[in-house]
C-alpha positions in Angstrom: 95.8 102.3 82.2 95.9 101.3 78.6 94.0 104.3 77.1 94.1 108.1 77.2 91.4 110.2 78.4 90.1 112.7 75.8 86.6 113.6 77.1 85.3 115.2 80.4 83.0 112.3 80.8 85.8 109.7 80.6 88.0 111.8 83.0 85.0 111.9 85.5 84.4 108.2 85.3 88.1 107.4 85.9 88.3 109.9 88.7 85.3 108.3 90.4 86.9 104.8 89.9 90.4 105.8 91.0 89.8 108.7 93.5 93.4 108.6 94.8 95.1 108.8 91.3 97.0 112.0 90.7 98.0 111.5 87.0 97.4 109.4 83.9 100.3 107.9 82.0 100.6 104.9 79.7 103.9 105.3 77.8 106.1 103.7 80.5 103.8 100.7 81.2 105.2 98.5 78.4 108.7 99.4 79.4 108.0 98.5 83.0 106.3 95.2 82.0 109.3 94.3 79.7 111.7 95.1 82.5 109.7 93.0 85.0 109.6 90.0 82.6 113.4 90.2 82.5 114.0 90.9 86.1 115.5 94.3 85.3 114.9 97.3 87.5 113.2 100.2 85.9 112.7 103.8 86.9 110.4 106.3 85.2 110.8 110.0 85.6 107.8 112.1 84.4 106.4 115.5 84.4 102.8 116.6 83.9 102.2 118.9 80.9 98.4 118.8 80.7 95.4 117.8 82.8 93.4 114.7 82.2 90.3 115.3 80.1 89.5 117.0 76.8 92.6 117.7 74.8 93.1 121.4 74.8 96.5 121.7 73.2 96.6 125.5 73.8 96.6 124.8 77.6 99.4 122.2 77.5 102.5 123.3 79.4 105.1 121.3 77.6 107.9 123.7 78.1 107.4 123.8 81.8 107.2 120.0 81.9 110.5 119.7 80.0 112.1 122.2 82.4 110.9 120.1 85.3 112.4 116.9 83.7 115.6 118.6 83.2 115.7 119.7 86.8 114.8 116.3 87.9 117.4 114.5 85.8 120.0 116.8 87.2 119.1 115.7 90.7 118.8 112.0 89.8 122.4 111.1 89.0 123.7 111.7 92.5 120.8 109.7 94.0 121.4 106.7 91.7 125.2 106.8 92.4 124.4 106.6 96.2 122.4 103.4 95.5 125.4 101.5 94.0 126.4 98.5 95.9 130.1 98.1 96.9 
């Protein structure tokens, strides 16, 4: 998606249009497109810090999201190492 969802109405419309979607993210799309254009693999590791809809910054869980990313990155290196071709 190329937009963010800042209203309950927009969140509901997107939920109806994409009922299987679990999250909304747009930052990595440009990176993925550039990588695809150059035949370069790309991996995006994300954590969710706030729900889709009205921007209630008091409800954002950025600290928890960063902790989840830290844990994920810690587990990622061994997985990527196992993917190396001989």
